C-alpha positions in Angstrom: -0.1 0.0 0.1 1.2 3.5 -0.5 1.7 6.1 2.1 -1.1 8.7 2.6 1.5 11.8 2.0 2.1 10.6 -1.8 2.3 13.9 -3.7 -0.2 14.8 -6.4 2.1 17.0 -8.2 5.7 17.7 -8.6 5.2 21.0 -7.1 4.4 19.5 -3.6 7.9 18.0 -3.6 10.9 20.2 -2.4 12.5 21.6 -5.7 10.1 19.3 -7.3 9.9 21.3 -10.8 13.4 21.5 -11.1 13.7 17.7 -10.4 10.9 16.9 -12.9 12.8 18.9 -15.5 16.0 17.0 -15.0 14.3 13.7 -15.1 12.4 14.6 -18.1 15.9 15.5 -19.9 17.0 11.9 -19.0 13.8 10.3 -20.4 14.0 12.2 -23.5 17.6 10.6 -24.1 16.5 7.1 -23.3 13.1 7.0 -25.0 14.2 6.4 -28.5 15.3 2.9 -27.4 11.8 1.9 -26.1 9.3 0.4 -28.3 6.0 -1.6 -28.0 2.2 -1.3 -27.2 1.5 -0.5 -23.6 3.3 1.6 -21.1 2.2 1.8 -17.6 2.6 4.9 -15.5 1.9 4.5 -11.8 0.6 7.8 -9.9 0.5 11.4 -10.7 4.3 12.0 -10.6 4.7 9.4 -13.3 1.8 10.6 -15.3 3.2 14.2 -15.3 6.4 12.8 -17.3 6.4 12.2 -21.0 8.0 9.4 -23.1 7.0 11.1 -26.4 10.2 10.2 -28.1 9.7 6.4 -27.6 7.8 4.0 -29.9 5.2 3.1 -27.3 1.8 3.4 -28.8 -0.5 3.5 -25.7 -0.2 4.8 -22.1 -2.0 3.7 -19.1 -2.3 5.7 -16.2 -2.8 3.8 -12.7 -3.8 6.1 -9.9 -3.6 4.7 -6.0 -5.7 7.6 -4.9 -9.2 7.3 -3.9 -11.6 7.8 -6.5 -13.0 10.9 -4.9 -9.5 12.7 -5.0 -9.2 15.2 -7.8 -5.9 13.7 -8.9 -7.5 10.5 -9.9 -10.2 12.0 -12.1 -7.7 11.8 -15.3 -6.6 8.3 -14.5 -7.4 5.3 -16.7 -7.4 3.0 -13.7 -7.8 3.3 -10.0 -6.3 0.6 -7.9 -3.3 -0.8 -5.7 0.0 -1.2 -7.3 0.8 -4.3 -5.0 -2.2 -5.8 -6.7 -2.1 -4.7 -10.4 -5.1 -5.7 -12.7 -3.1 -6.7 -15.6 -2.4 -10.1 -17.3 1.1 -11.4 -17.2 3.3 -10.3 -20.0 0.7 -7.5 -21.2 2.8 -4.6 -20.4 5.9 -3.5 -22.6 7.2 -0.7 -20.3 6.5 0.7 -16.8 7.5 4.1 -15.2 7.9 4.5 -11.4 8.6 8.0 -10.7 9.3 7.9 -6.8 6.5 5.5 -6.4 8.5 3.1 -4.2 9.7 6.2 -2.1 6.0 6.7 -0.8 5.2 3.0 -0.5 5.3 0.8 2.6 5.7 -2.3 0.3 8.2 -1.6 -2.5 9.0 -5.3 -3.0 5.4 -6.1 -3.7 5.2 -3.3 -6.2 8.2 -4.6 -8.0 6.8 -8.2 -8.0 3.7 -6.9 -9.6 5.5 -5.1 -12.4 7.8 -8.1 -13.0 4.6 -10.2 -13.6 2.9 -7.7 -15.8 6.0 -6.9 -17.9 6.6 -9.2 -20.9 10.1 -10.6 -21.6 12.6 -7.9 -22.4 10.2 -5.3 -21.2 11.6 -2.1 -19.9 11.3 -0.8 -16.2 12.2 3.0 -15.4 12.4 3.9 -11.9 13.4 7.1 -10.1 13.8 7.7 -6.4 15.5 9.8 -3.7 18.9 8.7 -2.5 18.8 8.4 1.2 22.5 9.1 1.6 22.4 12.5 -0.2 21.2 15.9 0.4 17.8 14.7 0.1 18.2 12.2 2.8 19.6 15.1 5.1 16.7 17.3 4.2 14.1 14.7 5.2 15.1 14.8 8.7 14.6 18.6 9.0 11.5 19.8 10.7 10.8 22.5 8.2 11.0 20.7 4.9 10.4 16.9 5.7 6.7 17.1 4.8 7.8 18.0 1.2 9.9 14.8 1.1 9.1 11.0 1.6 10.4 9.6 5.0 14.1 8.6 5.3 13.1 5.0 6.2 11.1 4.7 2.8 13.9 5.8 0.5 15.6 3.2 -1.5 19.6 3.4 -2.2 20.1 3.0 -5.9 22.5 0.1 -5.1 20.0 -1.5 -3.0 17.3 -1.2 -5.5 19.6 -2.7 -8.2 20.0 -5.8 -6.0 16.3 -6.3 -5.8 16.1 -5.9 -9.8 18.7 -8.4 -10.2 16.9 -10.9 -7.9 13.9 -10.5 -9.9 15.4 -11.1 -13.3 16.2 -7.7 -14.4 19.2 -6.3 -16.1 20.2 -2.8 -15.3 20.8 -1.2 -18.5 21.3 2.7 -17.4 21.9 4.6 -14.2 22.0 8.3 -14.0 21.8 10.8 -11.1 19.9 14.2 -11.1 18.7 16.7 -8.6 22.0 18.4 -8.0 21.8 20.2 -4.7 21.4 24.0 -5.1 24.7 24.7 -3.6 26.6 23.5 -6.6 23.8 24.5 -9.2 25.7 27.6 -10.4 24.6 29.6 -13.5 28.1 29.7 -14.9 29.3 26.3 -15.4 26.2 24.9 -14.2 25.9 22.5 -17.2 29.4 21.2 -16.4 28.5 20.5 -13.0 25.4 18.6 -13.7 27.3 16.3 -15.9 30.4 15.7 -13.8 29.3 15.9 -10.1 26.7 13.1 -10.3 29.2 10.6 -11.7 32.1 11.2 -9.4 30.3 12.5 -6.3 26.7 11.1 -6.5 26.0 12.0 -2.7 25.6 15.6 -4.1 22.7 14.5 -6.3 19.3 14.2 -4.6 17.8 11.5 -6.9 18.5 8.9 -9.2 16.9 7.3 -12.2 17.5 3.6 -13.5 16.3 1.8 -16.6 16.2 -2.0 -16.3 15.1 -4.8 -18.8 13.4 -7.9 -17.8 15.3 -10.9 -19.0 14.2 -14.4 -19.5 16.7 -16.9 -20.6 15.3 -20.1 -22.2 16.3 -23.5 -20.7 17.9 -25.9 -23.2 17.3 -29.6 -22.1 20.4 -31.5 -22.1 20.3 -34.8 -23.9 20.8 -38.1 -21.8 24.3 -39.2 -22.4 24.6 -42.7 -23.9 28.1 -44.0 -24.4 28.5 -45.4 -27.9 31.1 -48.2 -26.5 31.3 -50.1 -23.3 33.8 -48.8 -21.0 34.2 -52.1 -19.3 34.3 -55.3 -20.9 32.7 -58.6 -19.3 35.3 -60.2 -17.1 37.9 -57.4 -16.9 37.4 -57.1 -13.3 37.6 -60.8 -12.6 40.7 -61.0 -14.9 42.4 -58.4 -13.1 41.8 -60.1 -9.8 43.2 -63.2 -11.2 46.3 -61.6 -12.3 46.8 -60.0 -8.8 46.2 -63.5 -7.3 48.7 -65.0 -9.7 51.6 -62.2 -9.1 51.0 -62.7 -5.1 51.5 -66.5 -5.4 54.8 -65.9 -7.4 56.0 -63.5 -4.8 55.2 -66.0 -1.9 57.2 -68.8 -4.0 60.2 -66.8 -4.5 60.5 -66.0 -0.8 60.3 -69.8 0.2 
């Protein structure tokens, strides 16, 4: 189940508009490699991001808010991400923008996504790095209401371990949401490219693209030797030879 504090828009997050802009830049770079029919976007933050550059034909917006909530009026489906109403293998891609950060059961969501995705389907996840400026800010009383709880933030390395256990291959990982201290007007583009890779703790958020892998099992034919390794009587013949040699040694000693 999701937390009750799930934001209905990027503006409700701390520097949310700036973060959404940076995430959109990453999606614009990755989108041309995506293709298929159905892409699932979970919750309002995912629905606000675009995958127009991809070759995905149809977008499905699943909202976890109540039907009476205004943010759920534009949703295609209203349900729980831990029990998705999709047939196995019916989705080609899924976008989870900070969905795991506001969920009490992130493992269950990932399992449902894994079931719904087809083989070689894409999964894109963004989240807050708990060991960054966002993790520190979530502990401050003045701004913690605009961020998920520190306990709910999933570190990127930990998330990659979960994905590998579910059979996903991590294709790309990038960092964004550079802290305002290093977001200079002069040289800001250089900082945004260099700092996230060499000092990711300065980046408040990350984005990961993974792909579901299923390798077919090839049955091994039962081995059948063409020739007999042991001929009948070989062991008995060997024992007879040993017995004969032992008798010869005994007689020689006498």
